C-alpha positions as CSV (number, residue, x, y, z in Angstrom):
1,M,19.2,-38.3,-10.3
2,V,16.3,-35.8,-10.9
3,A,18.3,-33.0,-9.3
4,V,21.3,-33.6,-11.5
5,I,19.2,-33.9,-14.6
6,W,17.4,-30.7,-13.9
7,G,20.5,-28.9,-12.8
8,G,22.3,-29.8,-16.0
9,G,19.2,-28.7,-18.0
10,F,19.3,-25.3,-16.4
11,L,22.9,-24.9,-17.5
12,F,22.3,-26.1,-21.1
13,T,19.2,-23.9,-21.4
14,K,21.4,-20.9,-20.5
15,I,23.5,-21.7,-23.5
16,A,20.6,-22.4,-25.9
17,I,18.7,-19.2,-25.1
18,E,21.6,-17.2,-26.5
19,H,20.3,-18.4,-29.9
20,F,16.6,-19.4,-29.5
21,P,14.0,-17.0,-28.0
22,P,13.2,-18.7,-24.6
23,V,9.5,-19.4,-25.1
24,L,10.2,-20.9,-28.5
25,L,12.9,-23.0,-26.9
26,M,10.3,-24.3,-24.4
27,A,7.8,-25.0,-27.2
28,L,10.3,-27.1,-29.1
29,R,11.3,-28.9,-25.9
30,F,7.7,-29.8,-25.1
31,S,7.0,-30.8,-28.7
32,L,9.9,-33.3,-28.6
33,T,8.7,-34.6,-25.2
34,A,5.2,-35.1,-26.6
35,L,6.5,-36.9,-29.8
36,V,8.6,-39.3,-27.7
37,L,6.1,-40.2,-25.0
38,V,2.5,-39.9,-26.3
39,W,2.6,-43.2,-28.2
40,F,3.4,-45.2,-25.1
41,V,0.9,-43.8,-22.5
42,P,-2.9,-44.1,-22.2
43,V,-5.2,-41.2,-22.8
44,P,-6.4,-39.9,-19.4
45,R,-9.9,-38.9,-20.8
46,R,-11.5,-38.3,-17.4
47,Q,-8.7,-35.8,-16.4
48,M,-8.1,-34.2,-19.8
49,A,-10.0,-31.0,-19.0
50,R,-8.1,-30.4,-15.8
51,L,-4.8,-31.4,-17.4
52,Y,-5.3,-28.6,-19.9
53,W,-5.3,-26.1,-17.1
54,V,-2.3,-27.8,-15.5
55,A,-0.5,-27.5,-18.8
56,L,-1.4,-23.8,-19.1
57,I,-0.3,-22.9,-15.6
58,G,2.5,-25.4,-14.9
59,G,3.7,-25.6,-18.5
60,A,3.1,-22.5,-20.7
61,I,3.0,-19.8,-18.1
62,Q,5.6,-21.3,-15.7
63,Y,8.2,-22.0,-18.4
64,S,7.7,-18.7,-20.2
65,L,8.3,-16.8,-17.0
66,T,11.2,-18.9,-15.6
67,F,13.2,-19.1,-18.8
68,T,12.6,-15.6,-20.1
69,G,13.9,-14.5,-16.7
70,L,16.9,-16.8,-17.0
71,K,17.9,-15.2,-20.3
72,Y,18.7,-12.0,-18.5
73,I,20.3,-13.1,-15.2
74,N,23.0,-15.7,-14.3
75,A,22.0,-19.3,-14.0
76,S,23.4,-19.4,-10.4
77,T,21.1,-16.5,-9.4
78,A,18.1,-17.9,-11.2
79,I,18.4,-21.4,-9.7
80,I,18.4,-20.0,-6.2
81,V,15.3,-17.8,-6.9
82,V,13.6,-21.0,-8.3
83,Q,13.9,-22.5,-4.8
84,L,10.9,-20.3,-3.8
85,E,8.9,-23.1,-5.4
86,V,9.0,-25.0,-2.1
87,P,7.8,-22.3,0.3
88,F,5.1,-21.3,-2.3
89,A,4.0,-24.9,-2.5
90,V,3.8,-25.2,1.3
91,L,1.8,-22.0,1.6
92,L,-0.6,-23.1,-1.1
93,A,-0.9,-26.6,0.5
94,V,-1.9,-24.8,3.8
95,I,-4.6,-22.8,1.9
96,F,-6.0,-25.5,-0.4
97,L,-5.0,-28.9,1.0
98,E,-5.5,-28.0,4.7
99,D,-1.9,-28.9,5.6
100,R,-0.4,-27.7,8.9
101,I,3.1,-26.4,8.8
102,G,4.2,-25.6,12.3
103,L,6.6,-22.9,13.6
104,A,9.8,-24.6,12.1
105,R,8.4,-24.5,8.6
106,I,7.2,-20.9,9.0
107,F,10.7,-20.0,10.0
108,G,12.1,-21.9,7.0
109,I,9.7,-20.1,4.7
110,G,10.8,-16.7,6.1
111,L,14.4,-17.7,5.8
112,A,14.0,-18.7,2.1
113,F,12.4,-15.4,1.2
114,V,15.0,-13.4,3.1
115,G,17.7,-15.2,1.2
116,V,16.1,-14.3,-2.2
117,I,15.7,-10.6,-1.0
118,I,19.4,-10.5,-0.2
119,I,20.2,-11.8,-3.7
120,A,17.8,-9.3,-5.3
121,G,19.9,-6.5,-3.6
122,E,23.0,-7.5,-5.6
123,P,24.5,-4.4,-7.3
124,R,24.5,-6.1,-10.7
125,L,20.8,-6.7,-10.4
126,Q,19.9,-3.1,-9.6
127,G,17.7,-1.6,-12.3
128,N,17.2,-5.2,-13.7
129,L,14.9,-6.8,-11.1
130,L,12.2,-7.8,-13.6
131,P,13.9,-11.0,-14.6
132,V,14.2,-12.0,-10.9
133,F,10.5,-11.3,-10.5
134,M,9.8,-13.4,-13.6
135,V,11.7,-16.4,-12.2
136,A,9.9,-15.9,-8.9
137,G,6.6,-15.8,-10.7
138,G,7.6,-19.0,-12.5
139,A,8.3,-20.6,-9.1
140,F,4.8,-19.6,-7.9
141,T,3.0,-21.0,-10.9
142,W,5.0,-24.2,-10.5
143,A,3.7,-24.5,-6.9
144,V,0.1,-23.8,-8.1
145,A,0.5,-26.6,-10.7
146,Q,1.8,-29.1,-8.0
147,V,-1.3,-28.5,-5.9
148,M,-3.5,-29.0,-9.0
149,I,-1.6,-32.2,-9.8
150,K,-2.2,-33.6,-6.3
151,S,-5.9,-33.2,-6.8
152,L,-6.0,-35.0,-10.2
153,G,-6.1,-38.5,-8.7
154,P,-4.1,-41.5,-9.9
155,V,-2.2,-40.5,-13.1
156,G,1.1,-42.2,-14.0
157,G,4.2,-40.0,-14.1
158,F,4.9,-40.6,-17.7
159,T,1.3,-40.2,-18.7
160,L,1.1,-36.9,-16.8
161,I,4.2,-35.4,-18.4
162,A,3.3,-36.7,-21.9
163,W,-0.1,-35.1,-21.9
164,I,1.1,-31.9,-20.2
165,A,3.6,-31.7,-23.1
166,V,0.9,-32.4,-25.8
167,L,-1.3,-29.7,-24.4
168,G,1.4,-27.3,-23.4
169,A,3.4,-27.2,-26.7
170,P,0.7,-25.5,-28.7
171,Q,0.2,-23.0,-25.8
172,L,3.9,-22.2,-25.8
173,F,4.0,-21.8,-29.6
174,V,1.1,-19.3,-29.4
175,A,2.8,-17.5,-26.5
176,S,6.0,-17.3,-28.6
177,W,4.1,-15.9,-31.5
178,L,2.5,-13.2,-29.3
179,V,5.6,-12.0,-27.4
180,E,8.7,-13.0,-29.4
181,D,10.1,-12.5,-32.9
182,G,12.9,-14.0,-35.0
183,Q,11.6,-17.5,-34.5
184,F,12.0,-18.7,-38.1
185,E,15.5,-17.3,-38.5
186,A,16.6,-18.9,-35.2
187,I,15.4,-22.3,-36.3
188,R,17.0,-21.9,-39.7
189,T,20.4,-20.9,-38.4
190,A,20.5,-23.2,-35.3
191,G,23.7,-25.4,-35.1
192,W,24.0,-28.9,-33.9
193,V,24.9,-27.8,-30.4
194,V,21.7,-25.9,-30.0
195,W,19.6,-28.8,-31.3
196,A,21.5,-31.1,-29.0
197,V,20.3,-28.9,-26.1
198,V,16.7,-29.1,-27.4
199,A,17.1,-32.9,-27.4
200,Y,18.4,-33.0,-23.9
201,L,15.7,-30.7,-22.6
202,G,12.9,-32.6,-24.4
203,I,14.0,-36.1,-23.7
204,V,16.3,-36.2,-20.7
205,M,15.2,-33.2,-18.6
206,T,11.5,-33.4,-19.3
207,A,10.5,-36.9,-20.4
208,V,13.0,-38.7,-18.0
209,G,13.4,-36.1,-15.2
210,Y,9.7,-35.1,-14.9
211,G,8.5,-38.7,-15.5
212,I,10.6,-39.8,-12.5
213,W,9.5,-36.8,-10.4
214,Y,5.8,-37.2,-11.0
215,H,6.1,-41.0,-10.4
216,L,7.7,-40.3,-7.1
217,L,5.2,-37.6,-6.2
218,G,2.3,-40.0,-6.9
219,K,3.9,-42.8,-4.7
220,H,5.3,-40.9,-1.8
221,P,4.5,-37.8,0.4
222,V,6.0,-34.6,-0.9
223,Y,8.1,-34.2,2.3
224,Q,9.9,-37.5,1.6
225,V,10.7,-36.7,-2.0
226,A,11.4,-33.0,-2.0
227,P,14.6,-33.0,0.1
228,F,16.5,-34.5,-2.8
229,L,15.9,-31.4,-4.8
230,L,18.2,-29.6,-2.4
231,L,20.9,-30.9,-4.7
232,L,19.5,-28.9,-7.6
233,P,21.0,-25.5,-6.8
234,V,24.3,-27.2,-5.8
235,T,24.5,-28.8,-9.2
236,T,23.6,-25.7,-11.1
237,V,25.8,-23.3,-9.1
238,I,28.9,-25.5,-9.4
239,G,28.2,-26.0,-13.1
240,S,27.7,-22.3,-13.8
241,V,31.0,-21.5,-12.3
242,L,32.9,-24.3,-14.1
243,L,31.1,-24.2,-17.5
244,L,29.6,-20.7,-17.8
245,D,32.4,-18.7,-16.0
246,E,29.9,-17.1,-13.7
247,V,31.3,-15.3,-10.6
248,L,29.9,-16.0,-7.2
249,T,29.6,-12.9,-5.1
250,A,29.5,-12.8,-1.3
251,R,25.9,-11.6,-1.4
252,L,24.9,-14.4,-3.7
253,V,26.5,-17.0,-1.5
254,A,25.0,-15.6,1.6
255,G,21.5,-15.3,0.1
256,G,21.8,-18.7,-1.5
257,L,22.8,-20.3,1.8
258,L,19.8,-18.7,3.6
259,A,17.4,-19.6,0.8
260,V,18.5,-23.2,0.5
261,G,18.7,-23.5,4.3
262,G,15.1,-22.3,4.5
263,V,14.1,-24.8,1.9
264,A,15.9,-27.5,3.8
265,I,14.0,-26.7,7.0
266,I,10.7,-26.8,5.1
267,N,11.5,-30.2,3.5
268,L,13.2,-31.9,6.4
269,V,10.6,-31.0,9.1
270,R,7.7,-33.5,8.8
271,R,4.3,-31.9,8.5
272,G,1.9,-32.0,11.4
273,P,-1.4,-33.9,11.4
274,R,-4.5,-32.4,9.8
275,T,-7.2,-31.0,11.9
276,G,-10.9,-31.8,11.6
Protein backbone atom coordinates (compact mmCIF):
# COMPACT_ATOMS: atom_id res chain seq x y z
CA MET A 1 0.00 0.00 0.00
CA VAL A 2 2.81 2.40 0.88
CA ALA A 3 4.62 1.66 -2.38
CA VAL A 4 1.49 2.35 -4.46
CA ILE A 5 0.69 5.54 -2.52
CA TRP A 6 4.22 6.88 -2.89
CA GLY A 7 4.49 5.81 -6.52
CA GLY A 8 1.27 7.64 -7.36
CA GLY A 9 2.50 10.69 -5.47
CA PHE A 10 5.66 10.78 -7.57
CA LEU A 11 3.56 10.84 -10.75
CA PHE A 12 1.18 13.51 -9.47
CA THR A 13 4.09 15.64 -8.26
CA LYS A 14 5.55 15.59 -11.76
CA ILE A 15 2.29 17.15 -12.96
CA ALA A 16 2.10 19.76 -10.18
CA ILE A 17 5.68 21.04 -10.48
CA GLU A 18 4.88 22.20 -13.98
CA HIS A 19 2.91 24.92 -12.16
CA PHE A 20 4.32 25.25 -8.64
CA PRO A 21 8.02 25.75 -7.87
CA PRO A 22 9.03 22.39 -6.39
CA VAL A 23 10.18 23.59 -2.94
CA LEU A 24 7.02 25.68 -2.56
CA LEU A 25 4.97 22.61 -3.50
CA MET A 26 6.69 20.63 -0.74
CA ALA A 27 6.09 23.47 1.74
CA LEU A 28 2.37 23.43 0.93
CA ARG A 29 2.34 19.65 1.18
CA PHE A 30 3.92 19.63 4.64
CA SER A 31 1.69 22.48 5.82
CA LEU A 32 -1.40 20.48 4.92
CA THR A 33 -0.03 17.38 6.63
CA ALA A 34 0.67 19.38 9.78
CA LEU A 35 -2.81 20.91 9.81
CA VAL A 36 -4.45 17.50 9.40
CA LEU A 37 -2.43 15.54 11.98
CA VAL A 38 -1.08 17.83 14.70
CA TRP A 39 -4.37 18.02 16.61
CA PHE A 40 -4.54 14.27 17.11
CA VAL A 41 -1.03 13.37 18.27
CA PRO A 42 0.91 14.08 21.47
CA VAL A 43 3.74 16.58 21.67
CA PRO A 44 7.03 14.61 21.88
CA ARG A 45 8.71 17.17 24.13
CA ARG A 46 11.71 15.03 24.99
CA GLN A 47 12.53 14.41 21.32
CA MET A 48 11.60 17.83 19.95
CA ALA A 49 15.16 19.13 19.59
CA ARG A 50 16.27 16.06 17.65
CA LEU A 51 13.06 16.08 15.62
CA TYR A 52 13.97 19.57 14.43
CA TRP A 53 17.15 18.20 12.86
CA VAL A 54 15.32 15.19 11.41
CA ALA A 55 12.84 17.62 9.82
CA LEU A 56 15.68 19.72 8.42
CA ILE A 57 17.61 16.81 6.92
CA GLY A 58 14.84 14.35 6.10
CA GLY A 59 12.27 17.02 5.30
CA ALA A 60 13.48 20.37 4.03
CA ILE A 61 16.81 19.32 2.49
CA GLN A 62 15.71 15.93 1.19
CA TYR A 63 12.49 17.10 -0.46
CA SER A 64 14.09 20.22 -1.88
CA LEU A 65 16.79 18.16 -3.58
CA THR A 66 14.61 15.26 -4.73
CA PHE A 67 11.73 17.23 -6.20
CA THR A 68 13.79 20.03 -7.69
CA GLY A 69 15.69 17.28 -9.51
CA LEU A 70 12.42 15.61 -10.52
CA LYS A 71 11.32 18.83 -12.23
CA TYR A 72 14.07 18.45 -14.85
CA ILE A 73 14.14 14.69 -15.50
CA ASN A 74 11.57 12.00 -16.23
CA ALA A 75 9.70 10.47 -13.31
CA SER A 76 10.80 6.99 -14.43
CA THR A 77 14.46 8.05 -14.27
CA ALA A 78 14.09 9.83 -10.94
CA ILE A 79 12.32 6.96 -9.18
CA ILE A 80 15.14 4.56 -10.07
CA VAL A 81 17.79 6.99 -8.82
CA VAL A 82 15.76 7.33 -5.62
CA GLN A 83 16.40 3.61 -5.02
CA LEU A 84 19.88 4.64 -3.85
CA GLU A 85 18.13 5.38 -0.55
CA VAL A 86 18.49 1.71 0.37
CA PRO A 87 22.25 1.20 -0.22
CA PHE A 88 22.94 4.59 1.38
CA ALA A 89 20.88 3.56 4.43
CA VAL A 90 22.71 0.22 4.71
CA LEU A 91 26.12 1.89 4.47
CA LEU A 92 25.18 4.45 7.12
CA ALA A 93 23.81 1.69 9.37
CA VAL A 94 27.20 -0.04 9.13
CA ILE A 95 28.98 3.17 10.15
CA PHE A 96 26.64 4.45 12.87
CA LEU A 97 24.56 1.47 14.04
CA GLU A 98 27.32 -1.16 13.83
CA ASP A 99 25.33 -3.36 11.45
CA ARG A 100 27.10 -6.11 9.52
CA ILE A 101 26.16 -6.49 5.87
CA GLY A 102 28.03 -9.48 4.43
CA LEU A 103 29.31 -10.11 0.92
CA ALA A 104 25.86 -10.51 -0.66
CA ARG A 105 24.76 -7.07 0.48
CA ILE A 106 28.05 -5.53 -0.62
CA PHE A 107 27.39 -7.03 -4.05
CA GLY A 108 23.84 -5.63 -4.00
CA ILE A 109 25.11 -2.16 -3.10
CA GLY A 110 27.60 -2.25 -5.96
CA LEU A 111 24.94 -3.47 -8.37
CA ALA A 112 22.57 -0.65 -7.42
CA PHE A 113 25.22 2.00 -7.98
CA VAL A 114 26.23 0.46 -11.32
CA GLY A 115 22.60 0.59 -12.43
CA VAL A 116 22.32 4.28 -11.61
CA ILE A 117 25.63 5.00 -13.37
CA ILE A 118 24.27 3.29 -16.51
CA ILE A 119 21.15 5.46 -16.33
CA ALA A 120 23.28 8.58 -15.88
CA GLY A 121 24.97 7.73 -19.17
CA GLU A 122 21.74 8.12 -21.14
CA PRO A 123 22.21 10.48 -24.11
CA ARG A 124 19.22 12.58 -23.07
CA LEU A 125 20.89 13.25 -19.70
CA GLN A 126 24.24 14.31 -21.11
CA GLY A 127 24.97 17.88 -20.08
CA ASN A 128 22.05 17.69 -17.65
CA LEU A 129 23.35 15.48 -14.86
CA LEU A 130 22.78 18.02 -12.07
CA PRO A 131 19.15 16.91 -11.54
CA VAL A 132 20.33 13.28 -11.27
CA PHE A 133 22.87 14.30 -8.62
CA MET A 134 20.16 16.28 -6.80
CA VAL A 135 17.85 13.25 -6.67
CA ALA A 136 20.79 11.09 -5.51
CA GLY A 137 21.57 13.72 -2.87
CA GLY A 138 17.95 13.53 -1.74
CA ALA A 139 18.30 9.74 -1.44
CA PHE A 140 21.37 10.18 0.73
CA THR A 141 19.71 12.69 3.07
CA TRP A 142 16.68 10.38 3.36
CA ALA A 143 19.03 7.61 4.48
CA VAL A 144 20.65 9.92 7.02
CA ALA A 145 17.21 10.79 8.39
CA GLN A 146 16.25 7.12 8.77
CA VAL A 147 19.33 6.48 10.89
CA MET A 148 18.45 9.52 12.99
CA ILE A 149 14.86 8.29 13.40
CA LYS A 150 16.02 4.86 14.58
CA SER A 151 17.92 6.60 17.39
CA LEU A 152 14.93 8.66 18.57
CA GLY A 153 13.40 5.91 20.66
CA PRO A 154 9.67 5.11 20.75
CA VAL A 155 7.72 7.70 18.77
CA GLY A 156 4.47 6.73 17.06
CA GLY A 157 4.38 6.85 13.27
CA PHE A 158 1.69 9.53 13.01
CA THR A 159 3.28 11.57 15.81
CA LEU A 160 6.59 11.45 13.99
CA ILE A 161 5.31 12.56 10.60
CA ALA A 162 3.01 15.18 12.14
CA TRP A 163 5.85 16.93 13.96
CA ILE A 164 8.30 16.53 11.10
CA ALA A 165 5.65 18.32 9.00
CA VAL A 166 5.12 21.03 11.65
CA LEU A 167 8.86 21.67 11.92
CA GLY A 168 9.66 21.10 8.25
CA ALA A 169 7.01 23.33 6.63
CA PRO A 170 8.53 26.64 7.83
CA GLN A 171 11.97 25.41 6.78
CA LEU A 172 10.66 24.66 3.29
CA PHE A 173 8.94 28.05 3.00
CA VAL A 174 12.23 29.75 3.92
CA ALA A 175 14.10 27.59 1.40
CA SER A 176 11.56 28.47 -1.31
CA TRP A 177 11.91 32.18 -0.51
CA LEU A 178 15.70 31.90 -0.79
CA VAL A 179 16.03 29.89 -4.02
CA GLU A 180 12.76 30.26 -5.96
CA ASP A 181 10.57 33.02 -7.36
CA GLY A 182 7.03 33.44 -8.67
CA GLN A 183 5.45 31.83 -5.60
CA PHE A 184 2.54 34.26 -5.17
CA GLU A 185 1.63 34.15 -8.87
CA ALA A 186 1.73 30.34 -8.82
CA ILE A 187 -0.64 30.23 -5.84
CA ARG A 188 -2.97 32.82 -7.35
CA THR A 189 -3.30 31.04 -10.70
CA ALA A 190 -3.37 27.43 -9.51
CA GLY A 191 -6.35 25.42 -10.77
CA TRP A 192 -8.28 22.72 -8.98
CA VAL A 193 -6.17 19.92 -10.46
CA VAL A 194 -3.00 21.36 -8.95
CA TRP A 195 -4.68 21.88 -5.58
CA ALA A 196 -5.99 18.31 -5.74
CA VAL A 197 -2.39 17.15 -6.15
CA VAL A 198 -1.39 19.21 -3.10
CA ALA A 199 -4.20 17.52 -1.15
CA TYR A 200 -3.05 14.07 -2.29
CA LEU A 201 0.57 14.81 -1.39
CA GLY A 202 -0.26 16.30 2.00
CA ILE A 203 -2.95 13.90 3.17
CA VAL A 204 -2.57 10.61 1.29
CA MET A 205 1.12 10.44 0.39
CA THR A 206 2.52 12.05 3.53
CA ALA A 207 0.01 11.69 6.38
CA VAL A 208 -1.22 8.21 5.42
CA GLY A 209 1.81 6.84 3.54
CA TYR A 210 4.54 8.00 5.89
CA GLY A 211 2.36 7.37 8.94
CA ILE A 212 2.10 3.71 7.94
CA TRP A 213 5.79 3.55 7.02
CA TYR A 214 7.08 4.96 10.31
CA HIS A 215 4.65 2.78 12.24
CA LEU A 216 6.03 -0.30 10.50
CA LEU A 217 9.61 0.91 10.93
CA GLY A 218 9.02 1.23 14.66
CA LYS A 219 7.42 -2.23 14.98
CA HIS A 220 9.59 -4.38 12.69
CA PRO A 221 13.23 -4.62 11.53
CA VAL A 222 14.01 -2.63 8.41
CA TYR A 223 14.91 -5.78 6.46
CA GLN A 224 11.37 -7.11 6.92
CA VAL A 225 9.63 -3.91 5.86
CA ALA A 226 11.88 -2.54 3.13
CA PRO A 227 11.36 -5.29 0.49
CA PHE A 228 7.83 -4.06 -0.14
CA LEU A 229 9.26 -0.77 -1.40
CA LEU A 230 10.56 -2.68 -4.42
CA LEU A 231 7.06 -2.14 -5.78
CA LEU A 232 7.63 1.64 -5.77
CA PRO A 233 9.71 1.93 -8.98
CA VAL A 234 7.43 -0.59 -10.70
CA THR A 235 4.37 1.54 -9.87
CA THR A 236 6.00 4.78 -10.94
CA VAL A 237 7.57 3.49 -14.17
CA ILE A 238 4.33 1.89 -15.36
CA GLY A 239 2.39 5.03 -14.42
CA SER A 240 4.89 7.34 -16.13
CA VAL A 241 4.53 5.43 -19.39
CA LEU A 242 0.73 5.27 -19.24
CA LEU A 243 -0.04 8.72 -17.80
CA LEU A 244 2.94 10.93 -18.66
CA ASP A 245 3.80 9.42 -22.07
CA GLU A 246 7.41 8.85 -21.03
CA VAL A 247 9.51 6.57 -23.22
CA LEU A 248 11.53 3.73 -21.73
CA THR A 249 14.95 3.41 -23.36
CA ALA A 250 17.04 0.25 -23.35
CA ARG A 251 19.63 1.94 -21.14
CA LEU A 252 16.98 3.01 -18.62
CA VAL A 253 15.50 -0.49 -18.50
CA ALA A 254 18.93 -2.12 -18.12
CA GLY A 255 20.09 0.33 -15.46
CA GLY A 256 16.75 0.10 -13.70
CA LEU A 257 16.86 -3.68 -13.55
CA LEU A 258 20.38 -3.59 -12.11
CA ALA A 259 19.51 -0.89 -9.58
CA VAL A 260 16.30 -2.55 -8.43
CA GLY A 261 18.01 -5.96 -8.46
CA GLY A 262 20.75 -4.60 -6.23
CA VAL A 263 18.18 -3.14 -3.86
CA ALA A 264 16.36 -6.48 -3.83
CA ILE A 265 19.53 -8.28 -2.81
CA ILE A 266 20.15 -5.76 -0.03
CA ASN A 267 16.61 -6.07 1.27
CA LEU A 268 16.10 -9.81 0.95
CA VAL A 269 19.40 -10.92 2.48
CA ARG A 270 19.03 -10.90 6.24
CA ARG A 271 21.69 -8.97 8.09
CA GLY A 272 24.28 -10.81 10.09
CA PRO A 273 24.65 -10.60 13.88
CA ARG A 274 26.39 -7.67 15.49
CA THR A 275 29.83 -8.06 16.91
CA GLY A 276 30.96 -7.08 20.39
